[in-house]
Steps between C-alpha positions, in 0.01 A plus 500: 500500500541542873539237769403571862587252774373499853554209734371191326288694243612641165316717247610552138358779284558472124447814295486319168849439362661270755467160654598331820548141615552335836731198510339242731641272759730240359298244305194720437398681187594865426199733521463804276362791695368693203224447252535616139390854432465462129214473251534119512302512826126522411409745778786731410413482128130568577592814702710633210225436244231658722719813539539532122862386485632329187690171523739410220597155371780472759271587792629858547249760620461827308325832541566691182866454403616426855525132602628282786544126546322475835152576629616664828761773524597767755529852367397424140239774458486467122349151517248558784229564238577160350423329830861459618463555874751587775335264751768250604456128522532416871621165628535404863627183663628390836814318601306173531414494130134602528326623187431876505227491239200731536285455192218726624681827416448595130724807518813319614624187328647250742753229429613198697809511715675268744733571787814313596538355846742259661794613283630774733303770321302581190554709193335614181651563159383828342572593140372685194360325197840518326643259763199269505489483119848340506484290819210317652424539871599136569844563342544816703387339825734207459801721430430747781413229753826318418699822552315585823559156648878519451 
């Protein structure tokens, strides 16, 4: 993924195998910036099936013998025919915590994000699925916020 910040606005682009979270102001809930890009999401599953992709019992997407665990991936030409697309999921939010959702765009999935204000700055936690599989975003946010406040 990639995070672009400009003034009070931030944009996160997820290519398929990463997640991001924004720790909120003290006392508010952590917001995940990404939405799942797996076959557990009906719209993602439908796109794979329409393209002729095969989904195994674990939710992996296959085209012939080649398979991946996500429905969006950058540079994975072998699974394009299975409906795995390189279009990133785009999330935007502002420093005031406004929702950046734009549900009208079918080509770009959009997640919910929240900014941090009043704490002397804001930050996002970016990581691959290997990190998020072990730690939840609330655990990460609490640890990083504690370190940043010291």
